[in-house]
Backbone as CSV, one residue per row, in Angstrom:
resi,resn,N_x,N_y,N_z,CA_x,CA_y,CA_z,C_x,C_y,C_z
1,MET,52.719,186.939,-6.000,52.940,186.451,-4.618,51.573,186.326,-3.939
2,ASP,51.234,185.111,-3.434,49.948,184.918,-2.773,49.980,185.474,-1.361
3,MET,48.769,185.493,-0.722,48.644,186.113,0.587,49.472,185.373,1.650
4,THR,49.511,184.026,1.545,50.323,183.255,2.496,51.771,183.677,2.432
5,LYS,52.286,183.851,1.222,53.667,184.271,1.058,53.880,185.676,1.594
6,LYS,52.896,186.556,1.394,53.011,187.924,1.881,53.108,187.947,3.415
7,ILE,52.255,187.152,4.082,52.246,187.115,5.536,53.568,186.539,6.027
8,SER,54.034,185.493,5.370,55.284,184.853,5.750,56.435,185.840,5.622
9,LEU,56.477,186.538,4.508,57.569,187.494,4.269,57.503,188.643,5.273
10,PHE,56.302,189.046,5.648,56.160,190.139,6.625,56.829,189.765,7.951
11,PHE,56.569,188.548,8.437,57.129,188.120,9.717,58.635,187.969,9.629
12,LEU,59.122,187.482,8.477,60.572,187.326,8.320,61.252,188.694,8.331
13,LEU,60.672,189.648,7.601,61.247,190.992,7.576,61.167,191.642,8.960
14,ALA,60.058,191.421,9.638,59.916,191.979,10.985,60.972,191.404,11.912
15,ALA,61.248,190.115,11.760,62.238,189.461,12.604,63.642,190.011,12.345
16,LEU,63.879,190.430,11.123,65.214,190.898,10.769,65.425,192.373,11.073
17,TYR,64.392,193.166,10.863,64.589,194.619,10.948,64.006,195.277,12.188
18,LEU,63.223,194.521,12.941,62.637,195.097,14.156,63.090,194.318,15.382
19,LEU,63.336,195.026,16.497,63.673,194.342,17.728,62.422,193.657,18.276
20,PRO,62.576,192.519,18.936,61.414,191.811,19.467,60.629,192.720,20.413
21,VAL,59.317,192.663,20.310,58.463,193.482,21.170,57.718,192.611,22.175
22,CYS,57.935,191.294,22.096,57.317,190.389,23.051,58.227,189.193,23.272
23,ALA,57.943,188.421,24.275,58.811,187.310,24.627,58.502,186.065,23.827
24,GLU,57.454,186.114,23.001,57.080,184.931,22.229,57.677,185.000,20.829
25,ALA,58.114,183.839,20.349,58.628,183.796,18.973,57.449,183.952,18.007
26,GLN,57.728,184.591,16.862,56.708,184.748,15.840,56.478,183.420,15.130
27,GLU,55.289,183.282,14.528,54.963,182.063,13.788,54.674,182.442,12.349
28,THR,55.236,181.698,11.408,54.996,181.934,10.004,54.708,180.619,9.314
29,ASN,53.540,180.549,8.669,53.118,179.327,7.985,53.197,178.100,8.879
30,GLY,52.789,178.245,10.145,52.781,177.108,11.049,54.128,176.797,11.648
31,LEU,55.174,177.494,11.267,56.502,177.259,11.821,56.819,178.361,12.823
32,LYS,57.155,177.963,14.028,57.492,178.932,15.071,58.923,179.376,14.894
33,LEU,59.116,180.663,14.624,60.458,181.184,14.412,61.166,181.402,15.737
34,PRO,62.478,181.305,15.728,63.233,181.554,16.974,63.200,183.030,17.357
35,LEU,63.275,183.271,18.647,63.337,184.643,19.126,64.783,185.129,19.000
36,ILE,65.004,186.162,18.184,66.351,186.638,17.937,66.824,187.477,19.129
37,PRO,67.998,187.201,19.664,68.506,187.968,20.823,68.519,189.463,20.548
38,THR,68.137,190.239,21.521,68.040,191.697,21.355,69.388,192.347,21.094
39,GLU,70.487,191.704,21.541,71.803,192.319,21.313,72.226,192.255,19.846
40,LEU,71.543,191.442,19.058,71.836,191.376,17.627,70.966,192.434,16.940
41,ARG,71.573,193.575,16.637,70.779,194.712,16.168,70.854,194.979,14.671
42,THR,71.861,194.509,13.986,71.950,194.768,12.548,71.166,193.698,11.779
43,PRO,70.581,194.060,10.650,69.846,193.078,9.826,70.727,191.888,9.438
44,GLU,72.022,192.141,9.203,72.928,191.074,8.797,73.095,190.027,9.913
45,LYS,73.321,190.498,11.121,73.498,189.587,12.252,72.203,188.857,12.588
46,ARG,71.095,189.567,12.453,69.810,188.954,12.741,69.461,187.898,11.689
47,ALA,69.817,188.164,10.438,69.581,187.195,9.374,70.427,185.941,9.583
48,SER,71.675,186.143,9.985,72.566,184.996,10.246,72.021,184.123,11.367
49,TYR,71.536,184.781,12.421,70.986,184.037,13.548,69.730,183.272,13.124
50,LEU,68.879,183.940,12.368,67.626,183.314,11.948,67.882,182.114,11.016
51,ALA,68.857,182.258,10.111,69.179,181.152,9.201,69.699,179.958,9.986
52,ALA,70.504,180.211,11.007,71.109,179.125,11.788,70.122,178.453,12.712
53,HIS,69.089,179.219,13.160,68.157,178.677,14.164,66.716,178.560,13.646
54,TYR,66.546,178.699,12.354,65.223,178.746,11.733,64.361,177.540,12.124
55,TRP,64.952,176.368,12.209,64.197,175.127,12.425,64.231,174.671,13.892
56,ASP,64.634,175.521,14.815,64.774,175.124,16.221,63.496,174.552,16.812
57,HIS,62.342,175.050,16.404,61.070,174.618,16.990,60.300,173.628,16.113
58,PHE,60.946,173.159,15.066,60.281,172.215,14.151,60.454,170.790,14.640
59,LEU,59.362,170.019,14.637,59.409,168.641,15.138,59.735,167.693,13.987
60,PHE,61.019,167.488,13.771,61.444,166.669,12.644,60.983,165.214,12.763
61,ARG,60.771,164.725,13.972,60.380,163.329,14.157,58.900,163.083,13.896
62,ASP,58.127,164.143,13.717,56.701,164.009,13.451,56.486,163.761,11.954
63,SER,56.517,162.500,11.534,56.401,162.167,10.114,55.067,162.526,9.504
64,LEU,54.001,162.598,10.317,52.675,162.873,9.776,52.553,164.253,9.165
65,GLN,53.366,165.208,9.650,53.252,166.564,9.117,53.629,166.642,7.641
66,TYR,54.496,165.738,7.185,54.875,165.710,5.773,53.728,165.194,4.909
67,LEU,52.868,164.370,5.518,51.725,163.811,4.801,50.485,164.696,4.941
68,ASN,50.270,165.230,6.138,49.054,165.999,6.403,49.167,167.472,6.059
69,HIS,50.384,168.026,6.147,50.546,169.477,5.881,51.760,169.740,4.969
70,PRO,51.824,169.073,3.825,52.995,169.241,2.965,53.182,170.663,2.443
71,GLU,52.066,171.356,2.153,52.178,172.721,1.636,52.770,173.669,2.692
72,THR,52.401,173.446,3.940,52.904,174.285,5.015,54.405,174.124,5.199
73,VAL,54.850,172.879,5.204,56.275,172.626,5.372,57.049,173.113,4.148
74,GLU,56.483,172.904,2.975,57.156,173.368,1.768,57.326,174.881,1.766
75,GLN,56.294,175.609,2.190,56.402,177.069,2.250,57.452,177.513,3.247
76,ALA,57.573,176.767,4.339,58.601,177.079,5.326,60.003,176.901,4.728
77,VAL,60.161,175.872,3.884,61.433,175.675,3.216,61.719,176.818,2.245
78,VAL,60.704,177.247,1.512,60.859,178.375,0.568,61.304,179.628,1.299
79,ASP,60.689,179.924,2.451,61.072,181.104,3.229,62.509,180.959,3.760
80,PHE,62.853,179.759,4.112,64.213,179.454,4.585,65.225,179.760,3.484
81,ILE,64.953,179.301,2.273,65.833,179.544,1.141,65.930,181.047,0.842
82,ASP,64.799,181.730,1.008,64.759,183.162,0.716,65.687,183.960,1.646
83,LEU,65.950,183.425,2.823,66.863,184.065,3.761,68.296,184.119,3.250
84,PHE,68.650,183.189,2.371,70.036,183.066,1.940,70.532,184.287,1.175
85,ARG,69.605,185.106,0.699,70.008,186.346,0.025,70.671,187.309,0.987
86,LEU,70.457,187.096,2.288,70.898,188.059,3.298,72.083,187.567,4.119
87,VAL,72.567,186.351,3.847,73.675,185.803,4.640,74.789,185.363,3.707
88,PRO,76.020,185.265,4.233,77.125,184.756,3.431,76.851,183.331,2.954
89,SER,77.362,182.972,1.792,77.094,181.648,1.217,77.558,180.526,2.146
90,SER,78.644,180.749,2.856,79.141,179.703,3.761,78.149,179.408,4.878
91,GLU,77.468,180.461,5.366,76.471,180.261,6.417,75.238,179.568,5.856
92,ALA,74.876,179.910,4.630,73.726,179.256,4.005,73.994,177.766,3.804
93,GLU,75.184,177.432,3.333,75.525,176.016,3.117,75.552,175.253,4.442
94,THR,76.041,175.883,5.509,76.069,175.239,6.820,74.644,175.017,7.325
95,ALA,73.777,175.992,7.131,72.377,175.871,7.575,71.670,174.758,6.813
96,ILE,71.940,174.625,5.516,71.322,173.576,4.716,71.801,172.199,5.180
97,THR,73.105,172.094,5.416,73.657,170.836,5.913,73.003,170.439,7.219
98,HIS,72.840,171.404,8.094,72.268,171.142,9.421,70.826,170.661,9.310
99,VAL,70.027,171.297,8.470,68.615,170.900,8.367,68.491,169.522,7.737
100,MET,69.360,169.189,6.789,69.331,167.845,6.207,69.716,166.793,7.230
101,GLN,70.650,167.114,8.094,71.035,166.188,9.169,69.886,165.988,10.133
102,GLN,69.184,167.065,10.458,68.037,166.953,11.368,66.886,166.171,10.720
103,ALA,66.674,166.408,9.436,65.573,165.750,8.724,65.808,164.247,8.575
104,SER,67.046,163.828,8.668,67.371,162.425,8.452,66.919,161.529,9.586
105,CYS,66.321,162.091,10.623,65.837,161.240,11.731,64.660,160.377,11.298
106,THR,63.999,160.752,10.188,62.961,159.897,9.619,63.155,159.822,8.116
107,ARG,62.803,158.721,7.525,62.936,158.555,6.076,62.008,159.514,5.331
108,ASN,60.753,159.656,5.815,59.820,160.583,5.185,60.360,162.006,5.178
109,GLY,60.905,162.417,6.315,61.430,163.777,6.421,62.619,164.009,5.530
110,LEU,63.508,163.031,5.464,64.708,163.166,4.644,64.328,163.343,3.180
111,PHE,63.424,162.508,2.690,63.018,162.612,1.288,62.176,163.838,1.026
112,PHE,61.382,164.276,2.020,60.585,165.481,1.811,61.491,166.683,1.618
113,PHE,62.467,166.851,2.497,63.374,168.003,2.383,64.231,167.900,1.124
114,TYR,64.682,166.674,0.824,65.482,166.502,-0.390,64.696,166.894,-1.632
115,ASN,63.484,166.398,-1.778,62.671,166.692,-2.954,62.308,168.171,-3.025
116,THR,62.058,168.790,-1.882,61.711,170.201,-1.878,62.919,171.054,-2.251
117,PHE,64.086,170.732,-1.714,65.291,171.469,-2.081,65.617,171.281,-3.562
118,GLU,65.405,170.077,-4.064,65.674,169.850,-5.488,64.736,170.709,-6.339
119,LYS,63.482,170.790,-5.950,62.492,171.587,-6.686,62.885,173.042,-6.769
120,TYR,63.394,173.609,-5.680,63.653,175.040,-5.647,65.101,175.421,-5.922
121,LEU,66.049,174.524,-5.658,67.461,174.852,-5.841,68.059,174.280,-7.111
122,TYR,67.368,173.324,-7.740,67.976,172.671,-8.918,67.127,172.772,-10.182
123,ASP,65.816,172.787,-10.042,64.943,172.845,-11.208,65.223,174.115,-12.010
124,LEU,65.365,173.933,-13.332,65.681,175.075,-14.200,64.592,176.141,-14.186
125,ALA,63.382,175.757,-13.872,62.269,176.722,-13.871,62.183,177.515,-12.588
126,SER,62.963,177.156,-11.584,62.871,177.839,-10.290,63.670,179.122,-10.270
127,PRO,63.046,180.230,-9.881,63.790,181.500,-9.771,64.782,181.493,-8.610
128,MET,64.671,180.495,-7.717,65.591,180.379,-6.565,66.726,179.405,-6.853
129,ARG,66.825,178.945,-8.087,67.798,177.912,-8.427,69.220,178.327,-8.042
130,ASN,69.918,177.406,-7.368,71.286,177.684,-6.933,71.991,176.354,-6.706
131,GLU,72.800,175.939,-7.674,73.461,174.643,-7.584,74.412,174.554,-6.405
132,ALA,75.064,175.656,-6.060,75.997,175.638,-4.941,75.295,175.274,-3.642
133,TYR,74.076,175.758,-3.460,73.322,175.428,-2.261,72.726,174.022,-2.316
134,PHE,72.579,173.491,-3.528,72.032,172.140,-3.662,73.095,171.081,-3.367
135,ILE,74.357,171.450,-3.482,75.438,170.472,-3.246,75.417,169.895,-1.840
136,PRO,75.293,170.711,-0.766,75.245,170.117,0.581,74.033,169.201,0.783
137,VAL,72.938,169.482,0.079,71.762,168.607,0.144,72.135,167.235,-0.402
138,LEU,72.762,167.226,-1.566,73.162,165.979,-2.211,74.208,165.235,-1.389
139,GLU,75.142,165.990,-0.822,76.193,165.364,-0.015,75.608,164.638,1.187
140,GLN,74.593,165.228,1.811,73.972,164.585,2.944,73.178,163.347,2.534
141,MET,72.587,163.379,1.356,71.867,162.203,0.865,72.841,161.057,0.593
142,VAL,73.934,161.385,-0.038,74.932,160.359,-0.375,75.564,159.766,0.884
143,ALA,75.734,160.599,1.907,76.398,160.141,3.148,75.437,159.461,4.113
144,SER,74.136,159.566,3.874,73.151,159.054,4.817,73.212,157.536,4.995
145,GLU,73.195,157.085,6.236,73.177,155.660,6.526,71.745,155.129,6.501
146,ARG,70.784,156.021,6.399,69.391,155.614,6.362,68.959,155.145,4.966
147,LEU,69.733,155.521,3.956,69.349,155.224,2.579,70.099,154.020,2.017
148,SER,69.437,153.329,1.119,70.054,152.174,0.439,70.885,152.676,-0.743
149,ALA,71.653,151.763,-1.306,72.448,152.099,-2.490,71.544,152.527,-3.648
150,GLU,70.394,151.912,-3.752,69.436,152.267,-4.799,68.896,153.669,-4.585
151,ASP,68.607,154.017,-3.328,68.103,155.357,-2.989,69.109,156.454,-3.397
152,LYS,70.375,156.099,-3.371,71.435,157.088,-3.598,71.827,157.265,-5.057
153,ILE,71.230,156.472,-5.933,71.636,156.524,-7.353,71.451,157.924,-7.935
154,ARG,70.255,158.496,-7.786,70.013,159.829,-8.333,70.819,160.914,-7.637
155,PRO,70.840,160.958,-6.289,71.673,161.979,-5.636,73.147,161.884,-6.046
156,GLU,73.683,160.694,-6.168,75.081,160.538,-6.589,75.301,161.046,-8.007
157,MET,74.345,160.760,-8.888,74.426,161.215,-10.274,74.361,162.742,-10.334
158,LEU,73.425,163.330,-9.572,73.281,164.788,-9.591,74.474,165.480,-8.946
159,LEU,75.039,164.867,-7.905,76.200,165.463,-7.253,77.379,165.516,-8.209
160,GLN,77.587,164.445,-8.944,78.674,164.426,-9.931,78.428,165.481,-10.993
161,SER,77.152,165.665,-11.343,76.795,166.621,-12.388,77.009,168.069,-11.946
162,VAL,76.491,168.441,-10.753,76.541,169.844,-10.348,77.953,170.282,-9.975
163,ARG,78.830,169.334,-9.695,80.194,169.711,-9.382,81.003,170.101,-10.615
164,LYS,80.454,169.845,-11.809,81.171,170.179,-13.028,81.026,171.671,-13.334
165,ASN,82.115,172.287,-13.681,82.112,173.701,-14.127,81.348,174.601,-13.173
166,ARG,81.645,174.453,-11.883,80.999,175.282,-10.881,81.447,176.733,-10.993
167,VAL,80.604,177.634,-10.523,80.989,179.051,-10.466,82.223,179.196,-9.614
168,SER,83.168,179.995,-10.105,84.454,180.277,-9.472,85.479,179.157,-9.702
169,SER,85.130,178.173,-10.529,86.090,177.124,-10.856,86.437,177.203,-12.331
170,PRO,87.568,176.624,-12.771,87.940,176.671,-14.188,86.956,175.892,-15.051
171,ALA,86.592,176.470,-16.178,85.735,175.756,-17.125,86.528,174.617,-17.774
172,THR,85.838,173.567,-18.135,86.492,172.424,-18.770,86.841,172.786,-20.227
173,ASP,88.076,172.485,-20.602,88.514,172.788,-21.960,87.925,171.779,-22.939
174,PHE,87.742,172.187,-24.178,87.287,171.290,-25.237,87.661,171.911,-26.576
175,ASN,87.676,171.086,-27.611,87.932,171.555,-28.980,86.628,171.817,-29.708
176,TYR,86.607,172.830,-30.512,85.431,173.109,-31.344,85.885,173.329,-32.781
177,THR,84.956,173.112,-33.707,85.245,173.219,-35.141,84.406,174.300,-35.771
178,LEU,85.039,175.158,-36.545,84.351,176.260,-37.211,83.887,175.849,-38.602
179,ALA,83.171,176.729,-39.268,82.598,176.415,-40.579,83.660,176.095,-41.624
180,ASP,84.853,176.700,-41.520,85.919,176.442,-42.497,86.704,175.173,-42.192
181,GLY,86.272,174.444,-41.160,86.936,173.205,-40.806,88.073,173.349,-39.821
182,SER,88.475,174.574,-39.507,89.564,174.777,-38.550,89.088,174.472,-37.136
183,GLN,90.015,174.022,-36.308,89.720,173.656,-34.937,90.503,174.505,-33.951
184,GLN,89.907,174.737,-32.837,90.570,175.494,-31.788,90.022,175.023,-30.447
185,SER,90.791,175.233,-29.397,90.308,174.861,-28.069,89.783,176.081,-27.347
186,LEU,88.935,175.827,-26.374,88.365,176.924,-25.585,89.468,177.732,-24.915
187,TYR,90.487,177.062,-24.386,91.536,177.755,-23.654,92.498,178.517,-24.579
188,ALA,92.479,178.183,-25.838,93.328,178.916,-26.805,92.673,180.211,-27.227
189,LEU,91.407,180.363,-26.884,90.674,181.579,-27.245,91.073,182.721,-26.320
190,LYS,91.663,183.756,-26.883,92.093,184.908,-26.109,90.960,185.924,-26.053
191,ALA,90.401,186.082,-24.872,89.271,187.010,-24.728,89.196,187.497,-23.288
192,THR,88.824,188.751,-23.131,88.653,189.315,-21.796,87.481,188.610,-21.107
193,TRP,86.382,188.501,-21.830,85.203,187.760,-21.369,84.727,186.857,-22.486
194,THR,84.318,185.645,-22.147,83.759,184.718,-23.131,82.347,184.359,-22.712
195,LEU,81.407,184.557,-23.605,80.048,184.108,-23.372,79.869,182.816,-24.160
196,LEU,79.874,181.713,-23.456,79.794,180.396,-24.067,78.336,179.972,-24.139
197,LEU,77.884,179.762,-25.357,76.470,179.418,-25.591,76.381,178.034,-26.234
198,PHE,75.848,177.089,-25.503,75.517,175.778,-26.075,74.095,175.868,-26.627
199,PHE,73.948,175.503,-27.908,72.628,175.648,-28.508,72.295,174.449,-29.398
200,ASP,71.019,174.377,-29.778,70.548,173.366,-30.725,69.777,174.110,-31.818
201,PRO,70.077,173.813,-33.088,69.401,174.544,-34.174,67.888,174.425,-34.159
202,ASP,67.360,173.356,-33.595,65.904,173.140,-33.592,65.241,173.641,-32.307
203,CYS,65.979,174.370,-31.480,65.470,174.835,-30.198,64.926,176.255,-30.331
204,ASP,63.599,176.406,-30.098,62.993,177.729,-30.188,63.541,178.705,-29.145
205,GLU,63.767,178.174,-27.920,64.322,179.017,-26.855,65.721,179.527,-27.226
206,CYS,66.448,178.704,-27.985,67.787,179.131,-28.436,67.686,180.306,-29.384
207,HIS,66.739,180.235,-30.305,66.549,181.330,-31.247,66.163,182.617,-30.528
208,GLN,65.339,182.475,-29.484,64.946,183.651,-28.715,66.129,184.255,-27.976
209,ALA,66.956,183.391,-27.372,68.136,183.888,-26.642,69.121,184.535,-27.606
210,ILE,69.320,183.922,-28.756,70.245,184.474,-29.755,69.766,185.846,-30.223
211,GLN,68.460,185.942,-30.464,67.902,187.242,-30.882,68.044,188.290,-29.776
212,GLU,67.830,187.870,-28.543,67.949,188.794,-27.411,69.379,189.323,-27.291
213,ILE,70.349,188.444,-27.433,71.753,188.874,-27.360,72.103,189.748,-28.547
214,GLN,71.635,189.351,-29.735,71.954,190.055,-30.974,71.382,191.467,-30.968
215,GLN,70.251,191.655,-30.330,69.585,192.963,-30.339,69.980,193.825,-29.136
216,ASN,70.817,193.284,-28.271,71.205,194.000,-27.068,72.389,194.935,-27.389
217,GLN,72.172,196.238,-27.273,73.204,197.211,-27.622,74.442,197.078,-26.751
218,PHE,74.248,196.769,-25.483,75.380,196.618,-24.552,76.292,195.489,-25.002
219,PHE,75.704,194.349,-25.349,76.506,193.227,-25.823,77.211,193.564,-27.134
220,GLN,76.499,194.218,-28.014,77.077,194.526,-29.325,78.292,195.448,-29.194
221,GLU,78.203,196.396,-28.274,79.337,197.320,-28.077,80.538,196.584,-27.512
222,LEU,80.291,195.658,-26.555,81.430,194.891,-25.979,82.075,193.999,-27.017
223,ILE,81.251,193.411,-27.878,81.802,192.538,-28.930,82.617,193.356,-29.920
224,GLN,82.104,194.506,-30.295,82.836,195.369,-31.229,84.143,195.886,-30.633
225,GLN,84.142,196.116,-29.320,85.332,196.592,-28.628,86.296,195.468,-28.256
226,LYS,85.954,194.223,-28.649,86.778,193.044,-28.349,86.876,192.757,-26.851
227,GLU,85.922,193.263,-26.104,85.891,192.976,-24.670,85.143,191.667,-24.379
228,LEU,84.247,191.314,-25.290,83.437,190.111,-25.133,83.485,189.294,-26.418
229,THR,83.755,188.009,-26.256,83.717,187.074,-27.386,82.575,186.115,-27.174
230,LEU,81.730,185.972,-28.177,80.617,185.039,-28.061,80.943,183.774,-28.851
231,LEU,81.020,182.689,-28.123,81.295,181.385,-28.721,80.042,180.527,-28.624
232,ALA,79.407,180.286,-29.770,78.178,179.495,-29.830,78.540,178.104,-30.354
233,VAL,78.281,177.097,-29.537,78.685,175.721,-29.869,77.488,174.809,-29.917
234,TYR,77.372,174.046,-31.007,76.360,173.008,-31.105,77.018,171.695,-30.735
235,PRO,76.611,171.083,-29.607,77.266,169.849,-29.174,76.664,168.570,-29.754
236,GLY,75.606,168.717,-30.562,74.940,167.547,-31.123,75.619,167.001,-32.372
237,ASP,74.960,166.023,-33.015,75.559,165.342,-34.159,74.836,165.558,-35.482
238,ASN,73.820,166.443,-35.490,73.096,166.720,-36.737,73.736,167.893,-37.443
239,LEU,74.827,167.602,-38.140,75.613,168.659,-38.779,74.834,169.368,-39.870
240,LYS,73.908,168.658,-40.493,73.102,169.254,-41.573,72.301,170.449,-41.028
241,HIS,71.684,170.274,-39.901,70.896,171.361,-39.285,71.808,172.514,-38.869
242,TRP,72.980,172.200,-38.343,73.921,173.250,-37.929,74.351,174.070,-39.134
243,LYS,74.640,173.415,-40.258,75.085,174.115,-41.469,73.997,175.030,-42.018
244,LEU,72.739,174.676,-41.808,71.658,175.522,-42.270,71.524,176.776,-41.400
245,MET,71.838,176.649,-40.135,71.675,177.765,-39.177,72.890,178.648,-39.124
246,GLN,74.075,178.094,-39.241,75.329,178.817,-39.021,75.435,180.132,-39.817
247,PRO,75.085,180.154,-41.131,75.246,181.410,-41.898,74.333,182.525,-41.427
248,ASN,73.293,182.195,-40.684,72.325,183.198,-40.239,72.682,183.843,-38.904
249,LEU,73.728,183.349,-38.269,74.185,183.930,-37.013,75.181,185.059,-37.273
250,PRO,75.313,185.995,-36.352,76.194,187.168,-36.564,77.614,186.766,-36.959
251,ALA,78.164,187.471,-37.929,79.494,187.151,-38.435,80.564,187.365,-37.369
252,GLU,80.312,188.235,-36.406,81.323,188.511,-35.384,81.314,187.465,-34.263
253,TRP,80.358,186.544,-34.308,80.336,185.466,-33.360,81.188,184.300,-33.841
254,LEU,81.705,183.502,-32.924,82.360,182.253,-33.275,81.275,181.166,-33.176
255,VAL,80.861,180.651,-34.333,79.790,179.655,-34.371,80.422,178.307,-34.732
256,ALA,80.337,177.378,-33.811,81.092,176.126,-33.985,80.238,174.914,-33.633
257,TYR,80.832,173.728,-33.895,80.182,172.475,-33.498,81.240,171.541,-32.934
258,ASP,80.781,170.527,-32.244,81.683,169.575,-31.592,81.871,168.377,-32.522
259,LYS,82.890,168.445,-33.360,83.124,167.418,-34.372,83.373,166.053,-33.741
260,GLU,84.158,166.027,-32.649,84.507,164.756,-32.001,83.422,164.255,-31.028
261,GLN,82.395,165.078,-30.802,81.329,164.730,-29.863,81.879,164.465,-28.449
262,SER,82.932,165.187,-28.095,83.575,164.968,-26.788,82.750,165.551,-25.640
263,ILE,81.985,166.592,-25.900,81.205,167.245,-24.829,80.175,166.265,-24.268
264,TYR,79.487,165.567,-25.165,78.494,164.587,-24.712,79.157,163.275,-24.282
265,THR,80.056,162.771,-25.115,80.657,161.465,-24.854,81.422,161.448,-23.523
266,ASN,82.197,162.490,-23.288,82.998,162.562,-22.059,82.306,163.318,-20.938
267,GLU,81.050,163.716,-21.190,80.246,164.433,-20.184,81.015,165.616,-19.597
268,LEU,81.552,166.423,-20.498,82.371,167.557,-20.063,81.521,168.652,-19.417
269,TYR,80.325,168.857,-19.930,79.417,169.876,-19.394,78.060,169.237,-19.112
270,ASP,77.456,169.706,-18.042,76.135,169.214,-17.641,75.085,170.115,-18.315
271,ILE,74.709,169.764,-19.548,73.763,170.581,-20.310,72.360,170.036,-20.072
272,LEU,71.622,170.710,-19.188,70.285,170.232,-18.808,69.255,170.548,-19.872
273,GLY,69.514,171.584,-20.635,68.593,171.992,-21.693,69.197,173.128,-22.482
274,PHE,68.582,173.443,-23.605,69.078,174.515,-24.455,68.152,175.715,-24.375
275,PRO,68.719,176.924,-24.474,70.161,177.230,-24.506,70.799,177.088,-23.124
276,SER,72.108,176.881,-23.122,72.876,176.802,-21.872,73.999,177.819,-21.959
277,LEU,73.971,178.814,-21.074,74.905,179.930,-21.139,75.884,179.928,-19.980
278,TYR,77.162,180.137,-20.292,78.213,180.273,-19.282,78.975,181.568,-19.567
279,LEU,79.262,182.323,-18.533,80.123,183.484,-18.674,81.475,183.155,-18.051
280,LEU,82.542,183.285,-18.861,83.895,182.972,-18.421,84.759,184.213,-18.459
281,ASP,85.661,184.342,-17.497,86.560,185.487,-17.496,87.821,185.200,-18.322
282,ARG,88.797,186.063,-18.227,90.006,185.954,-19.043,90.738,184.634,-18.796
283,GLN,90.709,184.136,-17.558,91.393,182.884,-17.213,90.490,181.663,-17.398
284,LYS,89.339,181.894,-18.006,88.337,180.824,-18.257,87.760,180.276,-16.935
285,ILE,87.668,181.160,-15.948,86.977,180.824,-14.716,85.501,181.073,-14.910
286,VAL,84.669,180.142,-14.479,83.219,180.302,-14.626,82.715,181.370,-13.667
287,ARG,82.101,182.387,-14.208,81.527,183.442,-13.388,80.004,183.335,-13.284
288,LEU,79.380,182.844,-14.335,77.951,182.579,-14.316,77.720,181.245,-15.031
289,LYS,76.819,180.437,-14.488,76.540,179.118,-15.050,75.037,178.967,-15.247
290,ASP,74.659,178.359,-16.392,73.231,178.162,-16.683,72.472,179.462,-16.440
291,THR,72.952,180.489,-17.053,72.436,181.813,-16.793,71.563,182.308,-17.959
292,ALA,71.169,183.562,-17.923,70.348,184.173,-18.950,71.017,185.469,-19.408
293,PRO,70.707,185.923,-20.640,71.325,187.152,-21.147,71.186,188.333,-20.197
294,ALA,70.049,188.503,-19.548,69.838,189.634,-18.636,70.790,189.554,-17.444
295,GLN,71.010,188.347,-16.941,71.926,188.175,-15.806,73.360,188.436,-16.219
296,VAL,73.711,188.040,-17.438,75.057,188.303,-17.947,75.283,189.817,-18.070
297,GLU,74.293,190.499,-18.618,74.385,191.955,-18.757,74.582,192.624,-17.410
298,ALA,73.795,192.214,-16.431,73.898,192.807,-15.094,75.267,192.532,-14.482
299,TYR,75.776,191.335,-14.663,77.079,190.987,-14.082,78.184,191.815,-14.736
300,LEU,78.174,191.927,-16.046,79.223,192.656,-16.748,79.144,194.158,-16.448
301,LYS,77.960,194.673,-16.273,77.809,196.089,-15.902,78.356,196.325,-14.490
302,SER,78.153,195.354,-13.611,78.688,195.473,-12.262,80.219,195.401,-12.245
303,ALA,80.791,194.850,-13.317,82.239,194.773,-13.470,82.795,196.044,-14.110
304,ASN,81.927,197.055,-14.245,82.286,198.394,-14.771,82.734,198.315,-16.226
305,LEU,82.089,197.473,-17.003,82.391,197.429,-18.430,81.482,198.368,-19.185
């Protein structure tokens, strides 16, 4: 964390946990924060107020700031996103919708906020990645009267993509084929928890994730106790490579491939890269999407397994 981020975080924490000591709003990274009413005394209420009024003093119509001070505005967006850890998701989504509506007063502003939100809420490398929060950004882009049909091509494509297999929604069913040639559907799989792993035999990151899961004692105990079923599916068409890899994976895993190529052809899952992990509950509801083994472990432990 650089010094700019430290200073920014200090003011945000002070705004949330300390009562105002002066009549002036604090400033962080060039953005003047709203003065939180003194009657809001709990960190939760103060965070909600700050998220809703974070941009009150920002001059959205000043297009030059996006060109002259892009790093400053970007850092303000990062701090804004960081607030969402402290507020209900519904409030975060409302705040995002509101800022996109305000930013739409200029074309430069609209695209600046859109690109910045995409960088931090959608990019796989971002630790702040959150598809649910990116949806209102995309919805505002698609609905904008300021944009042409050509401008909306990517937002429309991404919106269709992120709406697939969302957290708390049913996972899309599909058929998979095992090494003995037998076929089964995802929904026919009876399991308390299903860890669905889309992989590619030539993917180094996949081998690392597989090894991490295989060496994790917590996962191994759940699999042995039949509490967790690991379904590893290769959605590609290079069956020769899959056959070379399949015997080397744990015997207690279900290692399969997509014989009909329905996952790709019908775009059933938005697989941005490999490995792609989904945690599904007994009813095949998505509990974690595009996740990592460590996050799966933490979630299952929180479920008292």
